[in-house]
C-alpha positions in Angstrom: -0.1 0.0 -0.1 1.6 3.4 -0.9 1.5 6.4 1.0 1.1 9.9 -0.7 1.9 13.0 1.1 -0.6 15.7 0.5 0.1 19.2 -0.1 -1.8 21.6 2.3 -2.2 25.5 1.8 -3.0 27.0 5.0 -3.9 30.8 5.5 -0.4 32.1 6.2 1.1 30.2 3.1 -1.8 31.5 0.9 -1.5 35.0 1.9 2.2 34.9 1.2 1.8 33.2 -2.1 -0.6 36.3 -3.0 1.8 38.9 -2.1 4.7 37.4 -4.2 2.5 36.6 -6.9 1.3 40.1 -7.0 4.8 41.7 -6.6 6.1 39.6 -9.6 3.1 41.0 -11.6 4.1 44.8 -10.5 7.6 43.9 -11.2 6.5 43.0 -15.0 4.2 45.6 -15.5 6.4 48.4 -14.1 9.5 47.6 -16.2 11.3 46.1 -13.2 10.6 48.6 -11.0 7.4 47.6 -8.4 6.5 51.2 -7.8 6.0 52.2 -11.4 3.6 49.6 -11.8 -0.1 50.7 -12.8 -1.0 48.1 -10.2 0.0 50.5 -7.6 -2.6 53.2 -8.5 -5.2 50.5 -9.0 -4.9 48.6 -5.9 -3.1 50.7 -3.5 -5.2 53.1 -1.1 -5.1 56.9 -2.2 -7.3 59.0 0.3 -8.2 61.5 -2.5 -9.6 58.4 -4.7 -11.2 56.0 -2.1 -14.9 56.7 -2.6 -14.2 56.3 -6.3 -11.8 52.9 -5.2 -13.4 51.8 -2.4 -11.7 48.1 -3.1 -8.3 49.6 -2.2 -9.0 49.4 1.7 -8.4 45.4 1.2 -6.3 45.3 -1.9 -3.5 47.6 -0.7 -2.7 45.0 1.8 -1.1 42.9 -1.1 0.8 45.7 -2.9 4.2 46.6 -2.2 6.7 49.0 -3.5 9.9 47.5 -3.6 11.9 44.4 -3.1 13.2 45.1 0.8 9.1 46.1 1.5 8.1 42.9 0.6 11.0 40.9 2.0 10.6 42.4 5.4 6.8 42.2 5.5 7.0 38.6 4.4 9.4 37.4 6.9 7.4 39.3 9.6 4.5 37.8 8.6 5.7 34.4 8.4 7.3 34.5 11.7 4.3 36.2 13.8 1.8 34.7 11.5 2.8 30.8 12.2 3.3 31.5 15.8 -0.3 33.3 16.0 -1.8 30.5 13.6 -0.6 28.0 16.2 -2.4 29.7 19.3 -5.6 30.8 17.7 -6.4 28.8 14.8 -6.5 29.6 11.3 -10.3 31.3 11.4 -9.0 33.7 14.3 -5.6 34.2 12.4 -7.3 35.5 9.2 -10.2 37.5 11.3 -7.0 39.3 13.1 -4.9 40.0 9.8 -7.7 41.4 7.9 -9.4 43.2 10.7 -6.1 44.7 11.8 -5.3 45.9 8.2 -8.9 47.1 7.8 -8.5 49.2 10.8 -4.9 50.6 9.8 -6.3 51.6 6.8 -9.1 53.4 8.4 -6.7 55.3 10.6 -4.5 55.9 7.3 -7.7 57.6 5.9 -8.5 59.6 8.7 -5.2 60.7 9.9 -3.3 61.1 6.7 -2.1 64.5 5.5 -0.9 63.4 1.8 -4.0 62.6 0.1 -2.9 61.9 -2.8 0.1 59.4 -1.8 -1.2 55.9 -1.9 -0.6 53.5 1.3 0.6 50.3 0.2 1.6 47.1 1.8 0.8 44.4 4.6 2.1 45.9 7.7 -0.6 47.1 9.2 -2.1 43.8 9.1 1.3 42.5 10.5 1.4 45.0 13.5 -2.1 43.4 14.2 -0.4 39.9 14.6 2.7 41.3 16.5 0.1 43.2 18.7 -2.0 40.3 19.6 1.1 38.2 20.5 2.5 41.0 22.3 -0.5 40.6 24.9 -0.6 36.8 24.8 2.9 36.0 25.1 5.0 39.3 25.7 8.2 37.4 26.9 8.4 35.7 23.6 12.0 36.9 22.4 12.4 38.1 18.9 15.1 39.5 16.7 14.9 43.2 15.5 17.5 44.1 13.1 19.9 45.8 14.2 19.7 44.7 17.6 22.1 41.7 17.9 20.2 40.0 20.5 16.5 38.5 20.7 14.3 40.9 23.1 10.9 40.4 24.5 8.3 40.7 21.8 6.3 43.6 23.8 9.8 45.8 23.6 10.2 44.6 19.8 7.0 46.0 19.0 7.4 49.5 21.0 10.6 49.8 18.8 9.1 49.1 15.6 6.2 51.4 16.1 8.5 54.2 17.1 10.6 53.6 13.9 7.1 53.9 11.8 7.3 57.4 12.4 10.6 57.7 9.8 9.4 59.6 6.5 8.0 57.7 4.0 6.4 55.1 6.6 2.4 54.9 7.1 2.5 55.1 10.8 -1.2 55.5 10.8 -1.8 52.0 9.2 0.9 50.5 11.7 -0.9 52.1 14.7 -4.4 51.2 13.8 -3.3 47.7 13.0 -1.5 47.4 16.4 -4.4 48.9 18.5 -6.4 45.9 16.6 -3.8 43.4 17.5 -4.0 44.6 21.4 -7.2 44.3 21.9 -7.7 40.8 20.1 -4.7 39.6 22.2 -6.5 40.6 25.4 -9.7 38.8 24.5 -8.2 35.7 23.4 -5.9 35.8 26.6 -8.8 36.0 28.6 -10.3 32.8 26.8 -7.2 30.9 27.7 -5.7 31.1 31.2 -2.0 30.9 30.3 0.6 30.2 27.5 3.7 28.2 27.9 6.9 29.0 25.9 
């Protein structure tokens, strides 16, 4: 009797795959430069055009402006996402991810002072994952470049939020995503007495 291993594509793998495929499409349609792709104005969240392009409040989570942008986001999504996925299951993972991305985009629409500049990237949703984990397992140790030693996740989350205020970063989306994640983490933690790591 033969055993055949079956490939299962979980929610995390699917999200990463879609992000990578869209990024490849950006490169192909942008002459090798992602931010020159017509996908940016079509899928990115531009506050001035939001009423005419309402789909962008979700689609902007799958568009990235360059190789470093998608690389850091996908690495963060993989590590934070795989950890949260194991803790809360696929359904709750997806709820946190998309609700965090959505709230981050609402913050971006309300607090952005440059209405013609599109917001792109998955980082608002990723901050939601980090926020949930920071509440649920705050002492979990992670690496944050360029800090050479692992630090507690809650400290890493604060550092990354502060770095969000550098130029050309949508701090509004990060803040909104983090807020959603912190609230979700609080409710998840209440439902379970303790996590052991």
